[in-house]
N, C-alpha and C positions, 0 to 999 in steps of 0.2 A: 569563551572565557572572557572575563572582564578585562578591559584595558587598564593600564596604570592610572590614567587621568580619572577614569570612572571610579576606580578603587579608592582614589584619594578623597573622593567626595561621598560616595555611597556609604551609608552606615555611620557617618560622622554627624555631630550636632549641626555643623554648618550645612552639610549636604541634605540631611533630612529636613531641616528648617526651610531650606530653599525650595525643595520639592513641594512641601506642604503649602508654602506661600503661593507658589505658582498655581497649584490646583485650587486652593481656596479663593485666590483672586479671580480665577475664571468662573468659579461657581457663584461668587458674589455678584457678578454682573447679570444684567437682564439677558435673556436668551438672544435677543436681537443684537446685543452689543458684545457678545463673546468673541474671542480672538479668531483670526484666520489661522489656517494650518501653518502658513508661512511664519506668522508672528509667534505662534506657539513654539514652532521649531527653533526660531531665533532666540526666544527666551530660554528654552532648554539648553541651547548651545552656550548662551551667556552664563547660565548657572554652572554648566560643566566647566567653563573656562575660569570659574572663580568668582562670578558675580554673587554678592551676598543676598540680593533681593531681586530675583528674576521677575517678580510680578510687575515691576515698574516698566519692563520691556514689552508688556502685552499691548498690542494695538487693537482697539475696538474693531469689531466687524463692520465693514461698510459694504453693503450689498451692491453688486454691479447692476447698472440699469440695462435691462434686456428688452429690446423692442419686441412687441407681440409678433407672432408668426404671420399673422394676416389680419385684414380688417375685421374687427369684431371678435378677434381671438382674445381669450383671457390671458393676462400676463402670467408667466410662470411663478409658482409659489416659491418663496424664499425658505430655505431650510436652515434652521439654527442648530448649533451643536448641542446635543443633549448632555445632561449632567453625567450620565454614565459614560458617554462617548468621550467627554472631556477628561475624566479621571483615567480611563483606560488608555486613551490617546496620549496623555502625558507620560504614563509609564512606558508605553511602547516607544514614544518619541525619545525618551531618555536612552533607551537601549539603542535606537537607531543613531542618535547623535553621538553616542559613545563608541559606536562600532561594535555593539554587542549583537550576537546572532539571535534569531528568533527563539531558538531552543534555550539559550541562556536567559533571555527575558522570561520565558515561560516557566522556568524552574528555579531561578536563582535569586532569592532575596527580596521579592516584592510582596511577600506575605499575602494579604487579602487580595492583591491584584493578580495572583497567579491564574493562568489559563487552566482549563480542564487538563487533567493529567491521567494517563493510562488509556488503554484501548476502549474500554466501555464508555468512558466519559467524553471522549472526543467524537464529534460529528464526522460524517463523511466529507463534508466541506473542510473541516479542520485537517483531517487525514490527508486530503488531497494537497493542501498547502504544505504539510509536513513532508509528504512524499516528494514534492518538488524540491524542497530544501535538501533532503537526503540524496536525491538524484544528482544534485549539483555539488555534493560534498567533496568530490575529487578523489577520494580513496576509500577503501573498505573500512579502515580504522575511523576515519572521519564520519562516515555514514553511520557506523555503529554508535559512535559517541553522540551524534545528533539524535538517533532513535532512543538512546538511553536517557537523554535529557528530557524527552517527552514521556518517560515512564513506560515505553513500549518494550524495554528489555530490563533484565535484572541489573543490579549493581555490577555483576560480573560480565555483563554484556551478552547474555544468552536470552533466548526467547522464553518468556514466562508462560508456561503451559496453563497456568491458572487464569490467564487473561483471555477472554473471549468477547465478541461483540455480537449482539442479537441482530438478526436480519430476517426478513420474510421472503421465503422462496417457494414459488408454486403454491402460495396460500398457506404455507406452514411456517410456524415460528421455529427458526433454527439458529445456529451461531457459527461464526467463523473465528479462526485464529490466525495470527501472523505466521507466514511461512518463510518469507524472504526479505532481506534488507538490501536494496540496490542489487538485486539478483537478476531480474528480467530486463529486457530491452524492447524498445519499439522495433517495428520492422526496419526502420532506417538505422538501427544500431544505437540510438540515444537511450540513456539509462532511465529506468523506472524505479522509484524509491521503495514502494511497498507492494508485497504480494501476499495474498490470502488464500486459505483453503477452508472448506467446510470442516467442522469437527465431527460431523456424522453424515451418513449417506442419505441422499434424497429418498423419500418414501417410495417413489415409483421407480421400479426397474425399467430399463429400456435396452433395446437391441442397438448394437453399433450400426447395424444396417438391416433394413427390412428384407433385402435380397442378398444372396451370396455374391461376392465380388472378389477380385484380387487387387489389393491396393492398401492404403493406410488411412490415417486420421483425416487427411485433407478432403476426401470425397465421401466421408462417412455421413450417414443420416443423423447420427447423434451430434456431430459437430454442427450441422446445419440447424438442428432443433435447439441446441444450447444458444447459438448466436443469433437466431432469428425469432424464436418463439419465447424461450425462457428469459432472455435478456429484456425483451419488451415488457415482461410481466414483473420485473424487479421494481422496488420502490424508486420513485423519481430521483431522490437525492443521491442514492447509491448509483443508479444507472448513469446519471450525468457525469459522475466522477470516475467511472471505470475507464481505464486506458487500455486500448488494444495492444497486446504483446506479440512479438515475433516468436513463434514456437517452432522448434526443429523436431521433425518426426520422420520415421521411416514410412514414406508414402508409396513405396513399391509393394509392400507386403513381403514377398519372397526376396528380400534384399540380400546382396552379397557383399557390398562395400558401403562405406560412408557416403559415397556419391548418391546413394538412394535416399539419403536423409535430406529433406528439403524444408523450406520455411513456409509457414502459414501465419496469418495475422488473425488473432483470436481475442475477443473480449472476454468470453468464458471458455475455459479449457479444462482438460484433464491432465494430471501430472504424468510424466513419463517414468519409466523404470529407473533411469539414472538420476532423475530429480529426487527420487525417493531414497535410493541406496548408495548413490555415488558410483564412481567408475569401477567397472569389473575387470580384473586382470585377464589377459589372454590365456594365461596358464590355468585359469579356473575352468576352462573348457577343454574337452578331449580333442585329440587330433581330428582334423577335418571340420571342426566346429569353432575354431578360434576366431574366425571372421565375425562371429556373433558379438564379440567384445567391441570390435570396431564400430559395428552398426549401433549397438545399444548405447555405447558411450558418446556417440555423436548427437544424441537427443537432448543435450543440455548439460547441466551440472546440478549437484545435490543442493537442495534447499537448506538454508540454515536451520530451519525447524528440525530436520532429521539429522543434520550434522551435529547440532548441539546435543542430540540424544545418542550420538555415536552409533547410528544405524549403518551397517555395512552390508555389502552384497553377500549372498549365500547364507543369509540368516533368516530365521523365523522369529519375529519379534512381536511381543505383546503391544509395543508402542505403535504398531501399524494396524492394529485391529480397530475397525470402525463399525459402529452399529447402524442398523436400519430399523427404525421403530423398536429399539430396545434389544435387538438380536444382532450378534456379530454377523457381518455380511461380506459377500464378495463385492469388490468394486473395481471398475474398469481403470486401466491405464491407457494412455493414447498410443502405447507402444505395440505395433504389430509384430508378432513373433516371426522372425525371418525363416527359421528352419521348419516350424510347424506349418506355417502358411504354404511353404513349398511342398511339404509332404502331403498336405491335405488338399492342395489345389484350390484353395480359397483363403481369404484373409482370416487369420486367427489373431486375437489380441490378448496380451497379458492382462491378468487381473491380480489383485491382492486378495488372498483368501481369508476366511474368517479366523484362521489361526495366525495371521500376520505374515504369511509367506507371499512375497510379491512376484514369484517367478514360475512356480510350477502349476499354475491354474489357468494357463492359456485356453481360450475357448473360441468357438466359431463366432464370427461377426453377427450371425443371425440369432445367437442365444441372448436372452436378457441378462442383465447384470446391474449392479448398483452404480450410482454416480456420486463421486466425490469431486465436486467442481471447484475450480480456482479462478481467481481474477486478480487484476492489478489495479492500483489506484494511482 
């Protein structure tokens, strides 16, 4: 939000004239004589404090003398401030000097100087910076407000299902959507600002494991393939901005208590049952199977994407249907089914069915199924 001092100048004849003078004074100078960052910031601060003509405060750029690195080495090239950098830097500096957050600068009142707005328009580098701001927001309400300021959420603060971002995965053009705001954490518990899920299932089905075993997501072949093979094949700008998340999973297979749910660190991951539908009540299971609620509910919490759509346990929902090459598909969850794994003597994993049911389609780890991967920025 704008501070009172900034509000008193921004949008007024005096304030607009001062900002214009500052920018034009910088543009009128030769590139080599343009101001330093320090003098630009000082001029902006003077303008905000009531100076009528901040352009007089600008100090010409005086390059520092730098000795060559060694005998015969060429002296380093001096870099002057570009015209575009001066204009955008002035606007950003106003926001910084006035105590305005990045989100406020990006979305509030700078007209032609506005940054890209909305998921598709923002680069992965942009989204990484925004994610860091959201992660440091301090509360869920503040995180949502920051995301809304960048056009990532609707005016009501919910995820806009119409917003997607194109990515290339395994050589195919696909898209992702926002799944969570300040939802995931790193392995050390520090927050992550943005989480994403594919909008459709990867073209290639894969087995959770090539051989039968008793266990969970942690030792699965699919987890290794996602984080060692597929990750290395992602576009460089996306890959360098992905943040490994700490993911809780039933890694015992035939689990009996939440003690069997342990942490892995994953750059690419599959959602769990509870991350899709939210916590399931103990009373929803019959006698002798109520322990399943404890195990399933320990694998995280429901993503905002599904909470906003009011997805609940024990429901078959069209909103959970995902296509693979145009056809509704089965897709893996990283949730090993505790009771079925025990009865079958090997790891069985939950899947979401082509009808949108995420519970009743558990299958053997050696069966192929679809992949709806997620990642954090």
